[in-house]
C-alpha positions in Angstrom: 95.6 -7.3 172.0 91.9 -8.8 172.9 91.3 -11.0 175.3 88.9 -14.1 174.4 87.6 -15.8 177.5 85.7 -19.0 178.1 82.1 -19.2 176.1 83.1 -16.5 173.7 83.1 -17.0 169.7 85.8 -16.0 167.6 85.0 -16.0 163.7 81.3 -16.1 164.1 80.8 -13.6 161.3 81.9 -16.3 158.8 78.5 -18.2 159.1 76.4 -15.3 158.5 77.8 -12.0 156.5 80.3 -12.5 154.2 84.1 -11.4 155.9 87.6 -11.6 155.7 89.4 -12.7 158.9 91.5 -10.0 160.3 94.4 -10.7 163.0 96.2 -13.5 164.5 94.6 -15.6 167.1 96.9 -17.3 169.7 96.6 -19.1 173.0 97.9 -18.1 176.2 96.9 -21.3 178.3 95.4 -24.8 177.2 91.8 -24.5 175.5 89.7 -26.2 173.2 88.2 -25.2 170.1 85.2 -26.4 168.0 85.6 -25.7 164.3 82.1 -25.5 162.4 81.8 -26.5 159.1 80.1 -23.8 157.2 79.0 -25.9 154.2 77.8 -28.4 156.8 76.4 -25.6 158.5 74.2 -24.4 155.5 73.1 -27.9 154.4 71.7 -28.2 158.2 69.6 -25.1 157.7 68.3 -25.5 154.4 67.3 -29.2 155.7 65.3 -27.8 158.7 63.0 -25.2 157.8 62.9 -24.2 161.6 66.8 -23.6 161.6 66.3 -21.9 158.1 63.5 -19.7 160.1 66.1 -18.6 162.7 69.4 -18.4 160.6 67.7 -16.2 158.8 66.4 -13.9 161.4 69.8 -14.5 163.4 71.8 -13.7 160.3 69.7 -10.1 159.3 69.8 -9.2 163.0 73.5 -9.8 163.4 74.4 -8.0 160.2 72.1 -5.3 161.4 74.3 -5.3 164.8 77.5 -5.2 162.9 76.5 -2.0 160.6 75.2 -0.1 163.2 78.8 -0.5 165.3 81.0 0.5 161.9 78.7 3.6 161.0 79.5 4.7 164.5 83.5 4.2 163.4 84.1 1.3 165.9 85.9 -1.6 164.1 84.6 -5.3 164.1 87.2 -8.0 164.1 86.8 -11.8 164.4 85.8 -11.7 168.3 82.2 -9.4 167.0 79.1 -10.9 169.1 76.1 -9.4 168.3 74.1 -10.8 171.3 76.4 -11.0 174.4 73.3 -13.0 176.4 69.8 -15.1 175.7 68.3 -11.7 177.2 69.9 -9.9 174.3 69.1 -12.1 171.3 65.5 -12.7 173.1 64.9 -8.9 173.0 65.9 -8.7 169.2 64.4 -12.6 167.9 62.2 -14.4 170.8 63.9 -17.1 172.6 61.0 -19.2 171.9 62.4 -20.2 168.8 65.7 -21.3 170.1 63.7 -23.4 172.9 61.2 -25.1 171.1 61.2 -28.8 171.3 61.2 -29.4 167.4 63.9 -27.0 166.9 66.0 -28.4 169.4 65.4 -31.9 168.4 66.4 -31.1 164.7 69.4 -29.5 165.8 70.6 -32.3 168.2 69.8 -35.0 165.5 71.9 -33.4 163.0 74.6 -31.6 165.1 77.1 -33.9 164.0 76.9 -32.8 160.1 78.5 -29.5 160.9 80.8 -29.7 164.0 84.0 -31.3 163.1 
């Protein structure tokens, strides 16, 4: 068993790389779930250049971290998180991409496209 706590992502891998789900997820108490529509997410990313640029960089680094762990013999599952903090992400990607006014406004304007 692997606990999932508030703020964790589950199955993020499906947005960035080819992935087959592993295991069964169940809740021990009441919780909220946000489902991201992968096709809507792709449409959003293609429509906005800043989102596409960030997505490409993020997916490249996400896959590299997963590959590194599996190369070291560790098993990756649906609870895998490549970046555990903003600081961790910014050290690889540069957080200024995430916090730019243009990126935030584009993301806010189209969020409903891919969250169901």
